[in-house]
DSSP file (Angstrom, degrees, kcal/mol; ACC not computed):
  #  RESIDUE AA STRUCTURE BP1 BP2  ACC     N-H-->O    O-->H-N    N-H-->O    O-->H-N    TCO  KAPPA ALPHA  PHI   PSI    X-CA   Y-CA   Z-CA
    1    1 A M              0   0    0      0, 0.0     2,-0.1     0, 0.0     0, 0.0   0.000 360.0 360.0 360.0 134.5    0.0    0.0    0.0
    2    2 A E     >  -     0   0    0      1,-0.1     4,-2.4    79,-0.1     3,-0.3  -0.337 360.0-101.2 -80.5 165.4    1.4    3.4   -0.9
    3    3 A V  H  > S+     0   0    0     76,-0.2     4,-2.9     1,-0.2     5,-0.2   0.880 119.5  52.5 -53.7 -43.6    1.7    6.4    1.4
    4    4 A Q  H  > S+     0   0    0      1,-0.2     4,-2.8     2,-0.2    -1,-0.2   0.930 110.8  47.1 -64.3 -41.9   -1.3    8.2    0.1
    5    5 A Q  H  > S+     0   0    0     -3,-0.3     4,-2.2     2,-0.2    -1,-0.2   0.901 112.4  50.1 -65.3 -39.3   -3.6    5.1    0.6
    6    6 A R  H  X S+     0   0    0     -4,-2.4     4,-2.4     2,-0.2    -2,-0.2   0.935 112.6  47.5 -62.0 -44.5   -2.2    4.6    4.1
    7    7 A I  H  X S+     0   0    0     -4,-2.9     4,-2.9    -5,-0.2     5,-0.2   0.944 110.5  50.8 -62.7 -46.4   -2.9    8.2    5.0
    8    8 A M  H  X S+     0   0    0     -4,-2.8     4,-2.5     1,-0.2    -1,-0.2   0.902 110.6  51.3 -61.0 -40.6   -6.4    8.2    3.5
    9    9 A S  H  X S+     0   0    0     -4,-2.2     4,-2.0     2,-0.2    -1,-0.2   0.920 111.1  46.1 -59.1 -45.2   -7.1    5.1    5.5
   10   10 A M  H  X S+     0   0    0     -4,-2.4     4,-2.9     1,-0.2    -2,-0.2   0.899 112.3  50.9 -65.2 -40.0   -5.9    6.7    8.7
   11   11 A V  H  X S+     0   0    0     -4,-2.9     4,-3.0     1,-0.2     5,-0.2   0.897 108.4  52.7 -61.5 -42.6   -7.8    9.9    8.0
   12   12 A S  H  X>S+     0   0    0     -4,-2.5     5,-1.9    -5,-0.2     4,-0.9   0.912 111.5  45.9 -57.1 -44.4  -11.0    7.9    7.4
   13   13 A W  H  <5S+     0   0    0     -4,-2.0     3,-0.3     2,-0.2    -2,-0.2   0.939 115.9  44.5 -68.1 -47.0  -10.5    6.1   10.8
   14   14 A V  H  <5S+     0   0    0     -4,-2.9    -2,-0.2     1,-0.2    -1,-0.2   0.918 118.5  42.6 -66.4 -40.9   -9.8    9.3   12.7
   15   15 A A  H  <5S-     0   0    0     -4,-3.0    -1,-0.2    -5,-0.2    -2,-0.2   0.609 105.4-131.0 -80.9  -7.8  -12.6   11.3   11.1
   16   16 A Q  T  <5 +     0   0    0     -4,-0.9    -3,-0.2    -3,-0.3    -4,-0.1   0.937  63.0 127.7  56.3  49.6  -15.0    8.4   11.4
   17   17 A V      < -     0   0    0     -5,-1.9    -1,-0.2    -6,-0.2    -2,-0.1  -0.943  68.5 -89.8-128.6 152.7  -16.1    8.6    7.8
   18   18 A P    >   -     0   0    0      0, 0.0     3,-2.6     0, 0.0     4,-0.2  -0.313  35.8-119.1 -61.4 143.2  -16.1    5.9    5.1
   19   19 A P  G >  S+     0   0    0      0, 0.0     3,-1.8     0, 0.0    -7,-0.1   0.797 111.1  68.6 -55.5 -27.6  -12.9    5.6    3.1
   20   20 A T  G 3  S+     0   0    0      1,-0.3    -8,-0.0    -8,-0.0     0, 0.0   0.682  93.2  58.7 -63.7 -15.7  -14.9    6.5    0.0
   21   21 A Q  G <  S+     0   0    0     -3,-2.6     2,-0.5     2,-0.0    -1,-0.3   0.416  92.4  83.4 -92.2  -1.4  -15.4    9.9    1.3
   22   22 A I    <   +     0   0    0     -3,-1.8     2,-0.3    -4,-0.2   -14,-0.1  -0.897  50.2 154.1-109.5 129.4  -11.7   10.6    1.5
   23   23 A C    >   -     0   0    0     -2,-0.5     3,-1.3   -15,-0.0    42,-0.3  -0.834  58.5 -90.5-139.7 178.9   -9.6   11.7   -1.5
   24   24 A L  T 3  S+     0   0    0      1,-0.3    42,-2.4    -2,-0.3    43,-0.3   0.830 124.7  50.9 -65.4 -31.2   -6.4   13.7   -2.0
   25   25 A T  T 3  S+     0   0    0     40,-0.2     2,-0.3    39,-0.1    -1,-0.3   0.429  78.7 128.9 -88.3   2.6   -8.3   17.1   -2.1
   26   26 A T    <   -     0   0    0     -3,-1.3    39,-1.6     1,-0.1     2,-0.5  -0.439  53.2-143.2 -61.4 122.3  -10.2   16.4    1.1
   27   27 A N  B  >> -A   64   0A   0     -2,-0.3     4,-1.4    37,-0.2     5,-1.4  -0.773   2.7-143.4 -92.1 126.5   -9.8   19.4    3.4
   28   28 A F  T  45S+     0   0    0     35,-2.6     6,-2.4    -2,-0.5    -1,-0.1   0.865  95.3  32.2 -58.3 -40.3   -9.5   18.5    7.1
   29   29 A K  T  >5S+     0   0    0     34,-0.4     4,-0.9     4,-0.2    -1,-0.2   0.946 126.7  33.6 -83.5 -55.7  -11.4   21.4    8.4
   30   30 A S  T  45S+     0   0    0      2,-0.2    -2,-0.1     1,-0.1    -1,-0.1   0.881 128.8  32.4 -76.2 -39.1  -14.0   22.2    5.7
   31   31 A D  T  <5S+     0   0    0     -4,-1.4    -3,-0.2     1,-0.1    -1,-0.1   0.861 132.6  27.6 -85.3 -36.7  -14.7   18.8    4.5
   32   32 A L  T  4<S-     0   0    0     -5,-1.4    -3,-0.2    -4,-0.1    -2,-0.2   0.550  93.5-131.5-102.4  -9.5  -14.3   16.7    7.6
   33   33 A D     <  +     0   0    0     -4,-0.9     2,-0.4    -6,-0.3    -4,-0.2   0.857  48.0 160.1  61.7  34.7  -15.1   19.3   10.2
   34   34 A L        -     0   0    0     -6,-2.4    -1,-0.2     1,-0.0     2,-0.1  -0.718  31.3-139.2 -87.2 138.8  -11.9   18.5   12.2
   35   35 A D     >  -     0   0    0     -2,-0.4     4,-2.6    -3,-0.1     5,-0.2  -0.341  33.9 -88.0 -87.5 178.2  -10.8   21.1   14.6
   36   36 A E  H  > S+     0   0    0      1,-0.2     4,-2.7     2,-0.2     5,-0.2   0.876 127.6  50.0 -55.1 -42.8   -7.1   22.2   15.2
   37   37 A I  H  > S+     0   0    0      1,-0.2     4,-2.2     2,-0.2    -1,-0.2   0.885 109.6  49.3 -70.7 -36.7   -6.7   19.6   17.9
   38   38 A D  H  > S+     0   0    0      2,-0.2     4,-2.6     1,-0.2    -2,-0.2   0.911 112.6  48.4 -63.6 -42.7   -8.1   16.8   15.8
   39   39 A V  H  X S+     0   0    0     -4,-2.6     4,-2.7     2,-0.2    -2,-0.2   0.949 112.5  47.7 -62.9 -47.1   -5.8   17.7   12.9
   40   40 A M  H  X S+     0   0    0     -4,-2.7     4,-2.3    -5,-0.2    -1,-0.2   0.886 111.4  51.0 -65.6 -35.5   -2.8   17.9   15.2
   41   41 A S  H  X S+     0   0    0     -4,-2.2     4,-2.5     2,-0.2    -1,-0.2   0.936 110.9  49.6 -63.6 -45.9   -3.6   14.5   16.7
   42   42 A L  H  X S+     0   0    0     -4,-2.6     4,-2.6     1,-0.2    -2,-0.2   0.941 110.7  48.8 -57.9 -48.9   -4.0   13.0   13.2
   43   43 A I  H  X S+     0   0    0     -4,-2.7     4,-2.5     1,-0.2    -1,-0.2   0.880 111.3  50.1 -61.7 -39.0   -0.6   14.5   12.2
   44   44 A L  H  X S+     0   0    0     -4,-2.3     4,-2.2     2,-0.2    -1,-0.2   0.905 110.9  49.5 -65.3 -40.5    1.1   13.1   15.4
   45   45 A Q  H  X S+     0   0    0     -4,-2.5     4,-2.9     2,-0.2    -2,-0.2   0.913 111.9  48.1 -65.4 -41.5   -0.4    9.7   14.7
   46   46 A L  H  X S+     0   0    0     -4,-2.6     4,-2.6    -5,-0.2    -2,-0.2   0.924 109.3  53.2 -67.8 -39.9    0.8    9.7   11.1
   47   47 A E  H  X>S+     0   0    0     -4,-2.5     5,-2.0    -5,-0.2     4,-0.8   0.938 113.4  44.3 -58.5 -43.8    4.3   10.8   12.3
   48   48 A R  H  <5S+     0   0    0     -4,-2.2     3,-0.5     3,-0.2    -2,-0.2   0.933 112.9  50.2 -64.5 -45.3    4.4    7.9   14.6
   49   49 A W  H  <5S+     0   0    0     -4,-2.9    -2,-0.2     1,-0.2    -1,-0.2   0.895 121.5  33.0 -60.9 -42.8    3.0    5.4   12.1
   50   50 A F  H  <5S-     0   0    0     -4,-2.6    -1,-0.2    -5,-0.2    -2,-0.2   0.413 106.4-125.0 -96.0   1.7    5.6    6.4    9.4
   51   51 A N  T  <5 +     0   0    0     -4,-0.8     2,-0.3    -3,-0.5    -3,-0.2   0.943  66.7 125.9  55.4  52.8    8.4    7.2   11.9
   52   52 A V      < -     0   0    0     -5,-2.0     2,-0.4    -6,-0.2    -1,-0.2  -0.885  53.0-141.4-131.4 164.5    9.0   10.7   10.6
   53   53 A V        -     0   0    0     -2,-0.3     2,-0.3    -3,-0.1    -9,-0.0  -0.980  16.7-153.0-128.9 117.6    9.0   14.2   12.2
   54   54 A L        -     0   0    0     -2,-0.4     2,-0.1   -11,-0.1    18,-0.0  -0.628  22.6-112.3 -87.9 149.0    7.5   17.1   10.3
   55   55 A T     >  -     0   0    0     -2,-0.3     4,-2.5     1,-0.1     5,-0.2  -0.346  25.3-112.1 -74.1 159.5    8.8   20.6   10.8
   56   56 A K  H  > S+     0   0    0      1,-0.2     4,-2.3     2,-0.2     5,-0.1   0.892 119.6  54.0 -56.2 -41.0    6.6   23.2   12.4
   57   57 A E  H  > S+     0   0    0      2,-0.2     4,-1.2     1,-0.2    -1,-0.2   0.929 108.0  49.0 -60.2 -47.6    6.5   25.0    9.1
   58   58 A E  H >> S+     0   0    0      1,-0.2     3,-0.7     2,-0.2     4,-0.6   0.935 110.9  49.9 -60.0 -46.0    5.3   21.9    7.2
   59   59 A V  H >< S+     0   0    0     -4,-2.5     3,-1.1     1,-0.2    -1,-0.2   0.896 105.2  56.6 -59.4 -40.7    2.6   21.3    9.8
   60   60 A E  H 3< S+     0   0    0     -4,-2.3    -1,-0.2     1,-0.2    -2,-0.2   0.763 107.4  50.3 -62.4 -25.6    1.3   24.8    9.6
   61   61 A R  H << S+     0   0    0     -4,-1.2     2,-0.4    -3,-0.7    -1,-0.2   0.556  82.9 111.9 -91.3  -5.3    0.8   24.4    5.7
   62   62 A I    <<  +     0   0    0     -3,-1.1     3,-0.1    -4,-0.6    -3,-0.0  -0.542  22.2 136.2 -74.5 120.9   -1.2   21.2    6.0
   63   63 A E        +     0   0    0     -2,-0.4   -35,-2.6     1,-0.2   -34,-0.4   0.560  61.8  39.7-128.1 -35.1   -4.8   21.6    4.9
   64   64 A T  B  > S-A   27   0A   0    -37,-0.2     4,-1.9   -36,-0.1   -37,-0.2  -0.657  83.2-106.1-117.3 169.5   -5.5   18.6    2.8
   65   65 A V  H  > S+     0   0    0    -39,-1.6     4,-2.6   -42,-0.3   -40,-0.2   0.894 121.9  52.9 -59.1 -40.7   -4.8   14.9    2.6
   66   66 A K  H  > S+     0   0    0    -42,-2.4     4,-2.9     2,-0.2     5,-0.2   0.894 104.1  56.1 -65.4 -36.6   -2.4   15.6   -0.3
   67   67 A D  H  > S+     0   0    0    -43,-0.3     4,-1.8     1,-0.2    -1,-0.2   0.953 113.6  38.5 -57.4 -50.3   -0.6   18.2    1.8
   68   68 A V  H  X S+     0   0    0     -4,-1.9     4,-2.4     1,-0.2     5,-0.2   0.863 114.2  55.5 -73.0 -33.2    0.2   15.8    4.5
   69   69 A S  H  X S+     0   0    0     -4,-2.6     4,-2.7    -5,-0.2    -2,-0.2   0.924 107.8  48.7 -61.2 -45.3    0.8   12.9    2.1
   70   70 A D  H  X S+     0   0    0     -4,-2.9     4,-1.3     2,-0.2    -2,-0.2   0.884 111.6  50.7 -63.8 -38.3    3.5   15.0    0.2
   71   71 A C  H  X S+     0   0    0     -4,-1.8     4,-0.8    -5,-0.2     3,-0.2   0.934 115.0  41.6 -65.1 -46.9    5.2   15.9    3.5
   72   72 A I  H >X S+     0   0    0     -4,-2.4     4,-3.2     1,-0.2     3,-0.9   0.887 108.7  58.6 -68.7 -38.3    5.3   12.4    4.7
   73   73 A A  H 3< S+     0   0    0     -4,-2.7    -1,-0.2     1,-0.2    -2,-0.2   0.827  98.2  61.3 -58.9 -32.4    6.3   11.0    1.4
   74   74 A R  H 3< S+     0   0    0     -4,-1.3     3,-0.3    -3,-0.2    -1,-0.2   0.861 118.5  28.2 -66.7 -31.4    9.4   13.2    1.4
   75   75 A Y  H << S+     0   0    0     -3,-0.9     2,-0.7    -4,-0.8     3,-0.3   0.790 116.9  56.8 -99.3 -31.2   10.7   11.5    4.6
   76   76 A A    >X  +     0   0    0     -4,-3.2     3,-2.2     1,-0.2     4,-0.7  -0.349  58.2 149.6-100.3  54.4    9.2    8.1    4.4
   77   77 A T  G >4  +     0   0    0     -2,-0.7     3,-0.8     1,-0.3    -1,-0.2   0.787  65.6  66.9 -58.6 -28.8   10.6    7.0    1.0
   78   78 A K  G 34 S+     0   0    0     -3,-0.3    -1,-0.3     1,-0.2    -2,-0.1   0.682 101.4  49.2 -69.2 -13.3   10.6    3.4    2.1
   79   79 A F  G <4 S+     0   0    0     -3,-2.2   -76,-0.2    -6,-0.1    -1,-0.2   0.628  87.5 106.6 -93.0 -15.7    6.9    3.5    2.2
   80   80 A A    <<        0   0    0     -3,-0.8   -78,-0.1    -4,-0.7    -3,-0.0  -0.255 360.0 360.0 -65.3 146.4    6.4    5.0   -1.2
   81   81 A A              0   0    0      0, 0.0    -1,-0.1     0, 0.0   -79,-0.1   0.498 360.0 360.0 -86.6 360.0    5.2    2.8   -4.0
């Protein structure tokens, strides 16, 4: 499973929505109604899952599934397809 698919699966689980409602353009706040704490919790879980640490600047720019996927993929090359 590639990084994007793993992230979409985790987002689906955290947001408690069906995986079919998650795509790369899904916005954490406007589409999933996640608040800042939920988003930060999700990012921390993803960092642990992929064994990476994102910079503060990277985290501040994350708004969509693609944003977080791109950040993690840069560090977690061993998970990339």
